[in-house]
C-alpha positions as a Markdown table, in Angstrom:
| # | Residue | x | y | z |
|---|---|---|---|---|
| 1 | Met | 0.1 | -0.1 | 0.0 |
| 2 | Asn | 1.0 | 3.1 | -0.7 |
| 3 | Leu | 2.1 | 5.7 | 2.3 |
| 4 | Glu | 0.9 | 8.2 | 1.3 |
| 5 | Ala | -2.4 | 7.0 | 1.0 |
| 6 | Val | -2.7 | 5.3 | 5.0 |
| 7 | Ile | -3.4 | 8.7 | 6.2 |
| 8 | Val | -7.0 | 10.1 | 5.2 |
| 9 | Ser | -7.1 | 13.5 | 7.8 |
| 10 | Pro | -6.1 | 14.5 | 10.6 |
| 11 | Val | -9.0 | 14.2 | 13.5 |
| 12 | Ile | -9.6 | 17.8 | 15.1 |
| 13 | Thr | -11.6 | 17.5 | 17.7 |
| 14 | Glu | -11.3 | 18.8 | 21.8 |
| 15 | Lys | -10.6 | 15.0 | 22.3 |
| 16 | Gly | -8.3 | 15.0 | 20.4 |
| 17 | Thr | -6.6 | 18.3 | 20.8 |
| 18 | Leu | -6.6 | 17.2 | 24.8 |
| 19 | Ala | -5.1 | 14.6 | 24.1 |
| 20 | Gly | -2.0 | 16.3 | 22.1 |
| 21 | Glu | -1.9 | 18.6 | 25.0 |
| 22 | Lys | -1.5 | 16.1 | 27.9 |
| 23 | Ser | 0.3 | 13.2 | 26.5 |
| 24 | Asn | 1.7 | 14.0 | 23.1 |
| 25 | Gln | -0.5 | 12.5 | 20.5 |
| 26 | Val | -1.6 | 13.0 | 17.6 |
| 27 | Val | -4.8 | 12.0 | 16.0 |
| 28 | Phe | -6.0 | 10.6 | 12.4 |
| 29 | Arg | -8.5 | 9.0 | 10.5 |
| 30 | Val | -6.6 | 5.8 | 8.7 |
| 31 | Arg | -7.6 | 3.6 | 5.9 |
| 32 | Ser | -9.4 | 0.8 | 7.7 |
| 33 | Glu | -7.0 | -1.8 | 6.0 |
| 34 | Ala | -4.1 | -0.2 | 7.6 |
| 35 | Ser | -2.3 | -1.9 | 10.2 |
| 36 | Lys | -0.3 | -0.1 | 12.9 |
| 37 | Asp | 3.3 | -0.9 | 11.5 |
| 38 | Leu | 1.9 | 1.0 | 8.2 |
| 39 | Val | 0.4 | 3.9 | 10.1 |
| 40 | Arg | 4.0 | 4.7 | 12.1 |
| 41 | Glu | 5.7 | 4.1 | 8.9 |
| 42 | Ala | 3.2 | 6.8 | 7.0 |
| 43 | Val | 3.6 | 9.4 | 10.2 |
| 44 | Glu | 7.2 | 9.2 | 10.3 |
| 45 | Lys | 7.8 | 9.7 | 6.5 |
| 46 | Leu | 5.6 | 12.7 | 5.8 |
| 47 | Phe | 5.9 | 14.2 | 8.8 |
| 48 | Lys | 9.4 | 13.7 | 9.4 |
| 49 | Val | 8.9 | 13.1 | 13.3 |
| 50 | Thr | 9.5 | 10.4 | 16.1 |
| 51 | Val | 6.6 | 8.2 | 16.8 |
| 52 | Leu | 6.6 | 5.9 | 20.0 |
| 53 | Lys | 3.1 | 4.0 | 19.8 |
| 54 | Val | -0.1 | 3.8 | 17.7 |
| 55 | Arg | -3.4 | 3.1 | 19.0 |
| 56 | Thr | -5.9 | 2.3 | 16.2 |
| 57 | Ser | -9.7 | 2.4 | 16.8 |
| 58 | Asn | -12.9 | 0.7 | 14.8 |
| 59 | Phe | -15.5 | 2.6 | 14.3 |
| 60 | Met | -18.9 | 1.0 | 12.3 |
| 61 | Gly | -20.6 | 3.2 | 10.5 |
| 62 | Lys | -24.3 | 4.9 | 11.2 |
| 63 | Glu | -27.5 | 3.9 | 9.9 |
| 64 | Arg | -29.2 | 7.1 | 8.2 |
| 65 | Arg | -32.9 | 7.1 | 6.5 |
| 66 | Arg | -33.5 | 9.7 | 4.4 |
| 67 | Gly | -37.6 | 9.3 | 4.0 |
| 68 | Val | -38.1 | 5.7 | 3.4 |
| 69 | Ile | -34.7 | 4.8 | 1.9 |
| 70 | Arg | -32.5 | 3.5 | 4.1 |
| 71 | Gly | -28.6 | 3.9 | 4.1 |
| 72 | Arg | -24.9 | 3.5 | 6.0 |
| 73 | Lys | -22.6 | 5.4 | 6.5 |
| 74 | Ala | -18.8 | 3.6 | 5.8 |
| 75 | Asp | -16.9 | 2.1 | 8.4 |
| 76 | Trp | -13.8 | 3.9 | 9.6 |
| 77 | Lys | -10.8 | 3.6 | 11.4 |
| 78 | Lys | -8.8 | 6.0 | 13.9 |
| 79 | Ala | -5.4 | 6.1 | 15.0 |
| 80 | Tyr | -3.7 | 7.2 | 18.1 |
| 81 | Val | -0.2 | 8.4 | 17.4 |
| 82 | Thr | 2.4 | 9.1 | 20.5 |
| 83 | Leu | 5.1 | 10.6 | 19.3 |
| 84 | Lys | 8.7 | 11.2 | 20.7 |
| 85 | Glu | 9.0 | 14.1 | 23.4 |
| 86 | Gly | 9.6 | 17.5 | 21.3 |
| 87 | Asp | 8.2 | 16.5 | 18.0 |
| 88 | Arg | 5.5 | 18.2 | 16.9 |
| 89 | Ile | 2.9 | 17.9 | 14.3 |
| 90 | Glu | 0.7 | 21.3 | 13.5 |
| 91 | Phe | -1.7 | 21.7 | 11.5 |
| 92 | Phe | -2.7 | 25.1 | 11.9 |
| 93 | Glu | 0.6 | 27.8 | 12.0 |
| 94 | Gly | 0.7 | 31.1 | 12.1 |
| 95 | Val | -2.8 | 30.8 | 13.9 |
C-alpha cells in the first residue's frame, strides 16, 4: 500500500486536542485496512517525526435514513499516534 494513502485526514476534535496537549498524541483518520506498523511508517515519513506508539480504533458506520430510503455510512478507523518528546505536528500554523 502507498504510504501517502494510509492517512486519510487528521481528526481535529476537543478530545484529540486534549490528548495532544496532555500526552503528545496526534489523532488521524486512517484507511480501514492499515495496520499499526503501516501507520507508524506513514507518519514518520510524511511528517519527519519519531513515533513511539500507535493505538487504533475501528468504528462502524451509522445507519442513516432519508424518508423511506435507508442507507449506511462507511466504516472507518482512527489512530492515536504518540510522538517522541519534543516532536510536534502542527496542522494550523500561524493561527
